[in-house]
N, C-alpha and C positions, 0 to 999 in steps of 0.2 A: 243615809243620814236623814232623809226627809220623812219616811214613814213606810207603812206596809206597801210593798210592790212598787215603790218609787225610790229613786236615788238621785243624789246630786253629783254631777260630773263637773269637775273643774279642769279645763284644758291645761296641759303643761305650760303653755305660753302665758297663762294668766297667773301662774304661781310665782311670786317674788321671793319667797323664803319658806322653808320648812324647818320645824323644830319639834322636839318632844320634851315633855317634862312630866313630873309626878306631883300631883296636888293632894293636899289632905282631903280625905273623904269624910263623909258624915260619921263613919265608924272610926276605928282606931288606926287604920292604915292610910295608904295613899292609893291614888288611881292614876293610871297613865293617860296622858292627853296628847293628841296630835295637834300641833299649831300650824296653820296654813295662812300665810300672808298673801292676799290676792291684790291684783292691780286695781280693780274696781268692785268693792263689795256690793254696790248697788245693782250689779248684774245678777245677783243671786238672792234667793229667798231669805227673808228675815227670820221667820218662825221655822225652826228646824227641830227634828227629834234627834237627841243624842249629840247635839252640837249647839254652840251659841257664838255670836259675834262679839268681839271686843275690839272696837275700832276696825282696822283693816284685817284683823286676825280672826280666822275661824278656828274655834277650839272644839275639837272632836273627842268625845269620850271614847277611849280605846280599851276600856277595862275588860270587855268581853272578847277581844280579838284573840285569835289563835297565835298570831305572830306578835312578838314584842314590838311596841311602837318605835323603838330605836331602829329596828331592822326595817320597818316600813319606811321610815325617813331615809335611811341609807339607800334603799332600793329606789325610792322615788327620786332622790337626788341624781342617781345614775340616769334614770329615764329623762329627767329634765335636761341634764347636760346633753344627752343623746339627741333630744328633740331640738336643741339649740344649735347643734352642729349640722343640721340639715342645710344643704347648699341652697342658695337663693333660687327660686323657681321650682324647687321640689316640693312635693306635698309633705306637710308635717305629720309625724306619726301620732299626734294626739287627735 
């Protein structure tokens, strides 16, 4: 998301909600977008490539992804649930 040779990692524990949607694009169609609500957006960069902040929500352009954004959301939600089931005192998988 950040730029060449750099990426933004958001720990599962910081993600409050995940959604997907399709927005109208500059052309005639729509583009898929991943929406990620985080606990504290101030912990993350403001100027991102391929993403932008709208309040506590990071909106990531998913137009060029090989996997549909809906599948990304479903798989990420499974991992978030798995990370939250970690017993107290155990290391979190994120």
